[in-house]
C-alpha positions in Angstrom: 7.7 -27.2 -29.1 8.6 -30.0 -28.0 12.4 -29.7 -26.2 14.9 -31.5 -28.4 17.9 -33.2 -26.7 21.1 -34.7 -28.3 23.7 -37.4 -26.7 26.5 -37.0 -28.1 30.5 -38.0 -28.1 33.1 -40.4 -29.0 32.2 -43.3 -29.3 31.3 -46.5 -26.4 31.1 -43.8 -23.7 27.2 -45.0 -23.1 25.5 -42.9 -25.4 23.2 -45.7 -26.4 22.7 -47.0 -22.8 21.4 -43.6 -21.8 19.3 -42.8 -24.4 17.4 -46.7 -23.0 17.6 -45.4 -19.6 15.7 -42.1 -20.8 13.4 -43.6 -22.9 12.7 -47.0 -20.8 12.9 -49.1 -23.9 16.0 -50.7 -25.7 15.4 -48.7 -28.3 19.1 -48.1 -29.5 21.7 -51.2 -30.2 24.6 -51.6 -26.9 27.3 -53.3 -27.8 30.9 -53.6 -26.2 32.3 -52.8 -30.0 33.0 -49.0 -31.7 31.0 -48.0 -34.4 27.4 -49.5 -33.5 25.7 -46.6 -33.6 25.1 -44.9 -37.0 22.0 -43.2 -37.9 20.1 -40.7 -35.4 18.0 -42.7 -33.8 14.9 -40.7 -32.1 13.0 -41.4 -28.9 11.3 -40.4 -26.1 11.2 -39.2 -22.6 8.2 -38.6 -20.2 9.8 -36.6 -17.1 6.6 -35.8 -15.9 2.8 -35.2 -16.1 2.9 -33.3 -19.6 6.5 -33.1 -20.0 7.8 -34.6 -22.6 11.3 -34.4 -24.7 13.0 -36.3 -27.5 16.1 -37.3 -27.3 18.7 -37.9 -30.2 21.2 -40.6 -29.8 24.4 -40.6 -32.3 27.2 -41.8 -33.5 30.6 -41.3 -32.0 32.5 -38.7 -33.3 35.6 -39.0 -32.7 36.0 -41.3 -35.6 35.6 -40.8 -39.8 38.4 -42.7 -41.5 36.2 -44.5 -43.7 32.9 -43.2 -45.6 30.3 -44.8 -43.3 31.8 -43.1 -40.9 32.1 -40.0 -42.1 28.6 -40.5 -43.1 27.6 -40.8 -39.6 30.0 -37.5 -38.6 27.3 -35.3 -40.7 24.1 -36.7 -39.1 25.4 -36.1 -36.1 26.1 -33.0 -36.7 22.3 -32.6 -38.4 21.3 -33.8 -34.8 23.0 -31.3 -33.2 21.6 -28.4 -35.2 18.0 -29.2 -34.2 18.5 -29.7 -31.0 17.7 -27.2 -28.2 19.8 -28.8 -25.6 23.6 -30.6 -25.8 24.3 -33.9 -23.4 28.2 -34.3 -23.9 28.4 -37.8 -22.4 32.5 -38.7 -21.4 33.7 -42.1 -19.9 35.6 -41.9 -16.7 37.1 -44.7 -16.7 39.3 -43.5 -20.0 39.6 -40.3 -18.4 40.3 -37.3 -20.2 40.9 -37.9 -24.3 42.2 -35.8 -26.6 39.5 -36.4 -29.0 37.3 -34.3 -26.5 39.0 -31.2 -26.7 38.4 -31.1 -30.3 34.7 -32.5 -29.6 34.3 -29.5 -27.2 35.9 -26.6 -30.2 33.3 -28.2 -32.4 30.2 -28.1 -29.9 30.8 -24.2 -29.5 30.5 -23.3 -32.8 26.2 -24.1 -32.8 25.9 -21.5 -29.6 23.5 -24.8 -28.0 23.2 -25.0 -24.3 25.4 -28.0 -23.2 25.7 -30.2 -20.3 29.2 -32.2 -19.1 28.0 -36.0 -18.4 30.8 -37.8 -16.4 29.6 -41.4 -17.4 30.6 -44.7 -15.8 31.8 -43.1 -12.2 30.9 -46.6 -10.5 34.6 -47.6 -8.8 36.0 -44.5 -9.8 37.7 -41.9 -8.1 35.5 -39.1 -8.6 37.2 -36.0 -7.4 40.2 -36.2 -9.9 38.2 -37.0 -12.5 36.2 -34.2 -12.1 38.8 -32.5 -11.9 40.2 -33.5 -15.0 37.3 -32.7 -17.0 36.7 -29.4 -15.5 39.4 -28.6 -18.3 37.0 -28.6 -21.1 35.3 -25.4 -19.7 31.2 -26.1 -19.6 29.6 -24.8 -16.2 26.9 -28.0 -16.0 28.3 -31.0 -15.0 27.0 -33.8 -14.1 28.1 -37.9 -12.9 25.8 -40.4 -13.6 26.9 -44.3 -14.5 24.0 -44.7 -17.2 24.3 -49.4 -17.2 23.5 -48.9 -13.1 20.8 -46.4 -13.1 22.9 -43.7 -10.8 22.6 -40.2 -11.0 19.8 -40.3 -13.7 17.0 -38.8 -11.6 19.2 -35.6 -10.2 20.4 -35.6 -13.6 16.7 -35.3 -14.4 15.7 -33.2 -11.6 18.6 -31.0 -11.1 18.9 -29.6 -15.0 16.6 -31.1 -17.5 13.4 -30.4 -15.8 14.4 -26.8 -14.3 16.0 -25.8 -18.2 12.8 -26.8 -19.6 10.6 -24.5 -17.3 13.2 -21.7 -18.2 13.0 -22.5 -22.1 9.6 -23.5 -22.9 6.7 -22.5 -21.7 4.2 -25.0 -20.2 1.9 -24.3 -22.4 3.5 -25.5 -25.2 4.4 -28.6 -23.9 0.6 -29.3 -22.8 -0.2 -28.7 -26.5 2.5 -30.3 -28.0 2.0 -33.6 -25.2 -2.1 -33.4 -25.7 -2.0 -33.4 -30.0 0.4 -36.2 -29.5 -1.7 -38.3 -27.5 -5.1 -37.1 -30.1 -3.4 -38.5 -33.1 -4.2 -42.1 -33.8 -1.0 -44.5 -33.9 1.0 -43.8 -37.0 0.9 -47.2 -39.1 4.3 -49.0 -38.7 6.3 -50.1 -42.1 9.0 -52.2 -41.7 12.0 -52.6 -44.3 13.7 -55.7 -44.4 15.5 -57.4 -46.6 19.4 -59.1 -47.1 22.4 -57.0 -47.0 22.7 -53.5 -49.5 19.4 -54.4 -51.4 18.7 -50.8 -50.9 16.5 -50.5 -47.7 18.2 -47.1 -46.8 17.6 -45.3 -50.0 14.4 -46.3 -50.8 13.3 -44.8 -47.3 15.7 -41.8 -48.2 14.0 -41.5 -51.3 10.5 -41.4 -49.9 11.7 -38.6 -47.0 13.4 -37.0 -50.1 16.7 -36.7 -47.6 19.8 -38.7 -46.7 17.9 -39.3 -43.3 19.8 -43.1 -43.2 23.4 -43.6 -44.2 23.4 -45.6 -47.4 26.5 -47.2 -48.7 27.4 -49.8 -50.8 29.5 -51.7 -48.1 27.0 -55.0 -46.8 25.7 -54.1 -43.2 26.0 -50.1 -43.5 22.5 -50.5 -41.1 23.1 -51.6 -37.7 20.0 -50.7 -36.1 16.6 -50.7 -36.4 15.8 -47.2 -37.1 12.7 -45.4 -37.2 11.6 -42.2 -38.5 8.0 -40.3 -38.8 6.2 -39.3 -42.3 3.0 -38.0 -42.9 1.8 -38.5 -46.6 -1.3 -38.0 -48.3 -2.6 -37.1 -44.8 -2.2 -40.2 -43.2 1.1 -40.9 -40.4 3.1 -43.8 -40.8 6.4 -44.7 -39.1 9.1 -45.7 -41.7 11.5 -48.4 -39.6 14.7 -49.4 -41.6 16.3 -51.9 -40.6 20.4 -54.4 -40.5 19.8 -56.5 -43.2 19.5 -60.1 -42.7 22.3 -62.0 -44.1 23.2 -65.5 -44.4 24.1 -67.6 -42.4 28.1 -67.3 -40.9 30.5 -69.5 -38.2 31.5 -66.5 -36.8 28.8 -63.8 -36.0 30.1 -61.2 -33.6 27.4 -60.4 -30.7 26.7 -57.0 -31.9 25.4 -59.0 -35.3 23.2 -61.0 -33.4 21.6 -58.6 -31.5 21.2 -57.0 -34.9 19.2 -59.5 -36.5 17.1 -60.3 -33.5 16.1 -56.6 -33.5 15.1 -57.2 -37.2 13.0 -60.2 -36.5 11.2 -58.0 -33.5 10.5 -55.2 -35.9 9.2 -57.7 -37.9 6.8 -58.7 -34.9 5.8 -55.2 -34.0 5.7 -53.7 -37.3 1.3 -53.4 -39.3 2.9 -53.8 -42.7 6.4 -55.1 -44.1 7.6 -54.5 -47.5 10.2 -57.0 -48.7 12.9 -55.8 -50.2 14.9 -58.0 -53.0 17.3 -56.9 -55.7 16.0 -57.0 -58.6 19.2 -58.0 -60.7 19.9 -60.6 -57.8 17.9 -64.1 -58.5 15.6 -64.8 -55.2 17.9 -66.2 -53.4 16.6 -68.6 -49.9 17.5 -65.8 -47.6 14.8 -63.9 -49.6 12.8 -67.0 -48.8 13.3 -67.5 -45.6 12.3 -63.9 -44.7 9.7 -64.0 -46.8 8.5 -67.6 -44.1 8.8 -65.6 -41.3 6.8 -62.8 -42.3 3.5 -65.3 -43.0 4.4 -67.0 -39.7 4.2 -63.7 -37.7 1.0 -62.4 -39.5 1.7 -60.0 -41.2 1.0 -57.5 -43.7 3.5 -57.9 -46.7 3.9 -56.0 -49.8 6.8 -57.1 -52.4 9.1 -54.3 -53.3 11.9 -55.3 -55.9 14.2 -52.6 -55.7 17.6 -51.6 -57.8 15.1 -51.7 -61.2 17.0 -48.8 -63.2 20.0 -51.1 -63.7 17.8 -53.4 -65.7 17.0 -52.8 -69.8 13.4 -52.9 -70.5 13.7 -56.4 -72.2 15.7 -57.7 -68.7 13.0 -55.5 -66.8 10.0 -58.4 -68.4 11.8 -61.1 -68.0 13.3 -59.8 -64.0 8.9 -59.3 -63.6 8.4 -63.4 -64.4 11.4 -64.7 -62.5 10.3 -63.0 -59.4 6.8 -63.7 -59.8 7.4 -66.7 -59.7 9.8 -67.7 -57.3 7.1 -66.1 -55.2 3.9 -66.8 -56.0 3.1 -68.5 -52.5 2.6 -64.6 -52.3 0.1 -64.2 -54.4 -2.6 -62.2 -52.3 0.8 -59.4 -51.9 1.1 -56.8 -54.6 4.7 -56.1 -56.4 6.4 -53.5 -57.1 9.5 -52.4 -58.9 11.3 -49.3 -58.0 14.0 -47.3 -58.2 14.8 -46.1 -55.1 17.8 -44.1 -55.8 15.6 -42.4 -58.7 12.5 -42.6 -56.8 10.6 -44.2 -59.7 7.9 -45.8 -58.5 8.2 -45.4 -54.7 5.3 -43.3 -54.2 3.0 -46.0 -55.0 3.9 -48.1 -52.0 2.1 -46.2 -50.3 -1.4 -47.6 -51.9 -0.4 -50.5 -51.4 0.3 -50.2 -47.0 -2.8 -48.7 -46.4 -4.4 -51.5 -48.5 -2.8 -54.3 -46.3 -3.1 -52.4 -43.3 -6.5 -51.9 -44.4 -7.3 -55.7 -44.8 -5.3 -56.8 -41.9 -8.3 -55.5 -39.6 -11.1 -56.3 -41.7 -13.9 -57.1 -39.8 -15.6 -59.7 -42.0 -19.6 -61.1 -40.3 -20.3 -64.5 -40.3 -22.6 -64.6 -42.9 -20.9 -63.7 -45.3 -18.0 -65.8 -44.2 -20.3 -68.4 -44.2 -22.1 -67.4 -47.2 -17.9 -67.6 -49.0 -17.4 -71.2 -47.3 -20.6 -73.0 -49.4 -19.6 -71.5 -52.2 -16.4 -73.3 -51.9 -17.9 -76.3 -51.4 -20.7 -75.9 -53.9 -17.6 -76.0 -56.5 -15.7 -78.7 -54.4 -17.0 -80.8 -52.1 -14.7 -82.0 -49.1 -13.2 -85.5 -49.2 -15.4 -88.8 -48.2 -14.1 -90.2 -45.1 -14.8 -94.0 -43.9 -18.0 -93.8 -46.2 -18.9 -90.3 -44.6 -18.4 -86.9 -46.4 -16.6 -84.6 -44.6 -19.1 -81.5 -42.7 -18.4 -78.2 -43.0 -21.2 -76.1 -41.3 -20.5 -72.2 -40.5 -17.4 -70.3 -40.2 -17.0 -67.4 -38.4 -13.7 -64.0 -37.3 -12.1 -65.3 -34.5 -9.7 -62.6 -34.6 -8.3 -59.6 -37.2 -4.3 -58.7 -37.8 -4.3 -61.2 -39.3 -8.1 -62.3 -40.5 -8.2 -65.6 -38.7 -11.3 -67.8 -39.6 -12.5 -70.3 -37.9 -14.8 -72.9 -39.5 -16.9 -75.5 -37.9 -17.8 -78.7 -39.0 -17.1 -82.5 -39.0 -14.6 -84.8 -39.2 -12.6 -81.7 -40.3 -9.0 -83.0 -38.9 -9.3 -84.7 -41.7 -9.5 -82.8 -44.6 -5.8 -82.5 -47.0 -3.7 -80.3 -47.0 -4.9 -79.6 -50.4 -8.1 -79.1 -49.8 -7.2 -76.3 -46.7 -5.3 -74.4 -49.2 -8.3 -74.2 -51.7 -10.5 -73.0 -49.0 -7.6 -70.0 -47.5 -7.5 -69.6 -52.1 -11.4 -69.0 -52.5 -11.8 -67.0 -49.8 -9.2 -64.9 -50.8 -10.4 -64.9 -54.2 -14.1 -64.3 -53.4 -13.2 -61.5 -50.2 -10.9 -59.7 -52.5 -8.4 -59.9 -49.7 -4.8 -58.4 -50.9 -1.5 -57.5 -49.0 -2.4 -60.0 -45.7 -2.6 -63.3 -44.9 -5.5 -65.7 -43.6 -5.3 -67.8 -41.3 -7.5 -70.9 -41.3 -8.4 -72.5 -38.1 -10.7 -76.2 -37.9 -12.9 -77.3 -35.3 -14.7 -80.3 -34.2 -18.5 -80.0 -33.8 -18.7 -82.6 -31.0 -21.6 -84.7 -31.3 -23.8 -84.1 -28.4 -25.3 -88.0 -28.2 -21.4 -88.6 -27.8 -20.6 -90.0 -24.3 -18.1 -91.1 -22.6 -17.6 -94.9 -21.1 -16.0 -94.8 -17.4 
């Protein structure tokens, strides 16, 4: 069993900053704006050899005025229930706030071991601040500055490690650590799309629980949230992302960070699910996202969500429209699903696996060269300056995505339509689905041509 520690407190007290420091990542979105963290964010922290813990970052427990904030509040309560230890963060600069009395009362109902962590102590009269927070009644109190990495090591050595040694057997932690290391890496699947296309609802449907906050308000998801799942004996990491909205004149900082994190998630994932709304025509934003995914070289599966809102004739017409608009993604599977009613969502895993396997496929030189010659026989390269362009052999330069390198003479003169023809021929002949193929052409140097000095 791996120890689970949850970070709770008001908004903007530094929970996400501490989460990033302890996990040595930048997974949690940090901005000087209340309510940035909404869903539960999980991460691993290695305290020392064979001592690993799971950290959970949560939303602030002090605001629940609208529907999204109420759901974020419930997410935090779920995190407290599944944790073994609570780190209750407060802000030394703000001083003791009335809401913190309410939060401390809520914590005590769960009867969990709690450490009060006073954050942002840099430049503060620590004695008076410490005495002020003592009135909350917690025995274990520790002072830190998460943003300046002050007091973090002491928090680990004085509080976390002793607590783990007392409450968890070392052999249990060792076994959990070994199991984690022995398993192969999960397939990382990113859910990408415009705001309000149902990415979070789709993940909740797959997980069969309200893991992600869903609401009919664009921009409900601000951060990239990962969650693990095992399906048909295969491990997956599902990543919910912020909706990539169309360009606006005025975008605040944390919206910029959200967009950047979404693009970074694409780069770090194995397979991308491009989610589109079946009720809305494919627009410029969808095409821009598709183009970015193609350029990143990632496997891609197209998911048309909210099909439950269409009748049979509307659905038939929509299928034709989507296939026509996204015909440049002919190598990708298209699924028509309903995340809300869980219709067709588990068929996605077959296409995810197909895309993942295709992206890592190793194809030997003889097969690639034979395929290339078949393409040439069917449609020869053009003649340039009285000489026909010659393509000699092909080999695999790298995989993920597959990169085919074709050697020949005068290949720099190959037209774009002929390059497209070759690409399509490779797709069809090799039956590659779900991943882009990159073809690079390399001119063979003439050994009889000498440089004249």
